[in-house]
C-alpha positions as CSV (number, residue, x, y, z in Angstrom):
1,M,1.1,22.4,15.8
2,Y,1.2,18.7,17.0
3,E,2.3,17.2,20.3
4,L,3.2,13.6,20.9
5,T,1.3,12.9,24.1
6,P,0.9,9.4,25.7
7,F,-2.6,9.3,24.1
8,F,-1.2,9.9,20.6
9,I,1.6,7.4,21.2
10,A,-0.9,4.7,22.0
11,L,-3.1,5.8,19.1
12,L,-0.2,5.6,16.6
13,L,1.0,2.2,18.0
14,S,-2.5,0.7,17.8
15,T,-3.4,2.0,14.4
16,G,0.0,1.1,13.2
17,L,-0.4,-2.5,14.4
18,L,-3.8,-2.8,12.6
19,A,-2.5,-1.1,9.5
20,G,0.5,-3.4,9.3
21,I,-1.8,-6.5,9.3
22,I,-4.2,-5.0,6.9
23,N,-1.6,-3.8,4.5
24,V,0.2,-7.1,4.3
25,M,-3.0,-9.1,3.7
26,A,-4.8,-6.7,1.4
27,G,-4.4,-2.9,1.7
28,G,-6.0,0.2,3.0
29,G,-4.2,0.5,6.3
30,S,-3.3,4.1,5.6
31,N,-7.0,4.9,5.9
32,L,-6.3,4.3,9.6
33,T,-2.9,5.8,10.0
34,L,-3.4,9.0,8.0
35,P,-6.4,10.2,10.1
36,A,-4.4,9.3,13.3
37,L,-1.5,11.5,12.2
38,M,-3.9,14.3,11.2
39,A,-5.6,14.0,14.5
40,M,-2.4,15.2,16.1
41,G,-2.7,18.5,14.1
42,M,-0.5,17.6,11.2
43,P,-1.3,19.2,7.8
44,A,-2.4,16.7,5.2
45,D,0.9,16.9,3.3
46,V,3.1,16.3,6.4
47,A,0.8,13.4,7.5
48,N,1.0,12.0,4.0
49,A,4.8,12.2,4.0
50,T,5.3,11.0,7.6
51,N,3.0,8.0,7.0
52,R,5.6,6.7,4.5
53,V,8.1,6.0,7.3
54,G,5.9,3.2,8.7
55,V,4.9,2.0,5.3
56,F,8.6,1.6,4.3
57,L,9.6,-0.2,7.4
58,Q,6.5,-2.5,7.5
59,G,7.3,-3.4,3.9
60,I,10.8,-4.5,4.8
61,V,9.5,-6.6,7.6
62,G,6.8,-8.1,5.4
63,L,9.2,-8.9,2.6
64,R,11.6,-10.7,4.9
65,G,8.7,-12.8,6.2
66,F,7.5,-13.8,2.7
67,H,11.1,-14.5,1.6
68,A,11.7,-16.7,4.6
69,K,8.6,-18.7,3.7
70,G,9.6,-19.1,0.1
71,R,6.6,-17.1,-1.2
72,L,8.5,-14.2,-2.8
73,D,9.1,-14.9,-6.5
74,T,12.0,-12.6,-7.6
75,D,12.4,-13.9,-11.2
76,D,10.5,-11.0,-12.7
77,S,11.1,-8.4,-10.0
78,K,13.3,-6.0,-12.0
79,A,10.7,-5.7,-14.8
80,I,8.0,-5.1,-12.3
81,L,9.9,-2.6,-10.1
82,I,11.3,-0.3,-12.8
83,P,7.9,1.1,-13.9
84,M,6.7,1.3,-10.3
85,M,9.7,3.3,-9.2
86,A,9.4,5.7,-12.1
87,G,5.8,6.2,-11.3
88,G,6.5,6.7,-7.6
89,A,8.9,9.5,-8.4
90,V,6.3,11.3,-10.6
91,G,3.6,10.8,-8.0
92,A,5.6,12.0,-5.0
93,A,6.8,15.1,-6.9
94,C,3.1,15.9,-7.6
95,A,2.1,15.3,-4.0
96,S,4.9,17.5,-2.7
97,F,4.0,20.5,-4.9
98,L,0.2,20.2,-5.7
99,P,-2.6,21.4,-3.4
100,N,-3.6,19.1,-0.5
101,T,-7.3,19.4,-1.7
102,L,-6.5,17.0,-4.6
103,L,-5.6,14.1,-2.3
104,K,-9.1,13.1,-1.1
105,P,-10.9,13.2,-4.5
106,I,-8.2,11.1,-6.1
107,L,-8.4,8.6,-3.2
108,L,-12.2,8.5,-3.4
109,I,-12.5,8.0,-7.1
110,T,-9.8,5.3,-7.1
111,M,-11.3,3.3,-4.2
112,I,-14.9,3.4,-5.5
113,T,-13.8,2.4,-9.0
114,L,-11.9,-0.6,-7.7
115,A,-14.7,-1.6,-5.3
116,V,-17.2,-1.7,-8.2
117,I,-14.8,-3.9,-10.3
118,M,-14.4,-6.3,-7.4
119,L,-18.1,-6.6,-7.0
120,V,-19.1,-6.8,-10.7
121,R,-16.1,-8.5,-12.3
122,P,-13.9,-10.0,-9.7
123,S,-12.1,-12.2,-12.2
124,I,-10.4,-9.0,-13.6
125,V,-8.5,-8.7,-10.4
126,I,-8.5,-12.2,-8.9
127,P,-7.0,-15.1,-11.0
128,G,-8.6,-18.5,-11.1
129,P,-6.9,-21.4,-9.2
130,D,-5.5,-23.0,-12.3
131,E,-4.1,-19.9,-14.1
132,Q,-0.4,-19.6,-14.7
133,P,1.3,-16.3,-14.1
134,Y,2.8,-14.2,-17.0
135,T,6.1,-12.3,-17.0
136,V,6.1,-8.6,-17.9
137,K,7.8,-9.5,-21.1
138,Q,4.9,-11.7,-22.0
139,R,2.4,-9.0,-21.2
140,P,4.2,-5.7,-21.9
141,R,1.1,-3.7,-21.5
142,A,1.2,-4.5,-17.8
143,R,4.0,-1.9,-17.5
144,W,1.5,0.9,-17.9
145,G,-0.6,-0.4,-15.0
146,L,2.5,-0.8,-12.9
147,F,3.6,2.7,-13.7
148,L,0.3,4.3,-13.0
149,T,0.1,2.3,-9.7
150,G,3.5,3.8,-8.8
151,V,2.2,7.3,-9.6
152,Y,-0.8,6.8,-7.3
153,G,1.4,5.3,-4.6
154,G,3.9,8.1,-4.7
155,F,1.0,10.6,-4.7
156,V,-1.1,9.2,-1.8
157,Q,-0.3,6.0,-0.1
158,A,-3.8,5.2,1.1
159,G,-5.3,2.3,-0.9
160,V,-2.3,1.6,-3.1
161,G,-2.2,-2.0,-1.9
162,F,-5.4,-2.7,-3.8
163,L,-4.0,-1.2,-7.0
164,L,-0.8,-3.2,-6.6
165,I,-2.7,-6.4,-6.2
166,A,-4.9,-5.5,-9.2
167,A,-1.7,-4.8,-11.3
168,V,0.1,-8.0,-10.3
169,A,-2.7,-10.5,-9.8
170,G,-5.0,-8.9,-12.4
171,A,-2.6,-8.2,-15.2
172,L,0.1,-10.9,-14.5
173,R,-2.2,-13.5,-12.9
174,Y,-0.2,-14.2,-9.8
175,D,-2.1,-15.9,-7.0
176,L,-3.0,-13.7,-4.1
177,V,-0.3,-14.8,-1.7
178,K,2.5,-14.1,-4.3
179,A,0.7,-11.0,-5.4
180,N,0.8,-9.7,-1.8
181,A,4.5,-10.4,-1.7
182,Y,5.1,-8.5,-4.9
183,K,2.8,-5.8,-3.6
184,L,5.2,-5.3,-0.7
185,L,8.2,-5.3,-2.9
186,G,6.6,-2.7,-5.1
187,T,5.6,-0.6,-2.1
188,V,9.1,-0.6,-0.7
189,A,10.5,0.4,-4.1
190,F,8.3,3.4,-4.8
191,T,8.1,4.4,-1.2
192,T,11.9,4.6,-1.2
193,V,11.7,7.1,-4.0
194,S,8.8,9.1,-2.6
195,L,10.2,9.2,0.9
196,A,13.5,10.6,-0.4
197,I,11.6,13.4,-2.1
198,F,9.5,14.1,1.1
199,I,12.7,14.2,3.2
200,A,14.4,16.6,0.8
201,R,11.3,18.8,1.1
202,G,11.4,18.7,4.9
203,Q,7.9,17.2,5.2
204,V,8.6,14.2,7.4
205,A,7.9,14.4,11.2
206,W,10.4,11.8,12.3
207,V,9.4,11.0,15.9
208,P,5.7,10.3,15.2
209,G,6.7,8.5,12.0
210,L,9.0,6.1,13.9
211,V,6.5,5.5,16.7
212,L,3.9,4.6,14.0
213,A,6.5,2.4,12.4
214,V,7.0,0.3,15.5
215,G,3.3,-0.6,15.3
216,T,3.3,-1.3,11.6
217,M,6.3,-3.5,11.8
218,I,4.7,-5.7,14.5
219,G,1.5,-5.8,12.4
220,A,3.4,-6.8,9.3
221,Q,5.0,-9.8,11.0
222,L,1.5,-11.0,12.1
223,G,0.1,-10.2,8.6
224,V,2.6,-12.4,6.8
225,H,1.7,-15.4,9.0
226,L,-2.0,-14.8,8.3
227,A,-1.6,-14.3,4.6
228,I,0.4,-17.5,4.1
229,N,-1.9,-19.7,6.2
230,V,-5.4,-18.6,5.1
231,S,-7.1,-20.1,2.0
232,Q,-7.3,-18.3,-1.4
233,R,-11.1,-18.0,-0.9
234,T,-10.7,-16.4,2.5
235,M,-8.0,-14.0,1.1
236,K,-10.4,-13.1,-1.8
237,W,-13.2,-12.1,0.6
238,F,-10.9,-10.3,2.9
239,L,-9.6,-8.3,-0.1
240,L,-13.2,-7.5,-1.1
241,I,-14.2,-6.4,2.4
242,M,-11.2,-4.2,2.8
243,T,-11.7,-2.6,-0.6
244,L,-15.3,-1.7,0.4
245,A,-14.1,-0.5,3.8
246,A,-11.4,1.7,2.2
247,S,-14.1,3.1,-0.2
248,A,-16.3,4.0,2.7
249,A,-13.3,5.6,4.5
250,A,-12.5,7.6,1.4
251,V,-16.1,9.0,1.4
252,W,-16.2,9.9,5.1
253,L,-12.7,10.9,6.0
């Protein structure tokens, strides 16, 4: 049984703040917030569901920030969101019914694979400075990557930001700032679906989730400012470092 003491309120607010910044700029913030929720005594499935409250609200704040700065390109949003939302529904249904023991191995395999790709062949994920983006219609095979990313995001939130960037920047060749904006759009889309399923199943602890969300929303506002004002080179290295950190967290948590 979990209890929201002053210590855990401070823990959720601080980890939420850091996670909000990290998730907007790259991804992997849930590797901080999930352990914080589980430290309160939450089972893995409840922590996984409760974490989505902060993820959803931080995504809304981040999207508003990118849109206000003119960095959210919505021309191809429908084609990108449909496969993501379909995947999110499949992934959340799996997470709600399958054993908790599957969460960590899937997270571990995914993060290590992506870290290896980032180190060995970064051009697969990060487009060159002169590359022009494609639409989903021009690259229809990108739908499969978007769908599978949605499945993973619906199943376990941790690390999905890296996969979203890989799907949008890697397959459609958006620059990293616009890819981050699309990442948040996709996160909000499939989190809406997955959160609805978790709520219906009674797996969301609302008070800790909303406390966590306060921190993630503040962090998201800071993250948008940083993401827009840093160089592509800095963003690339931050993404690589956070991918490696998320991989290490997947091994040890």
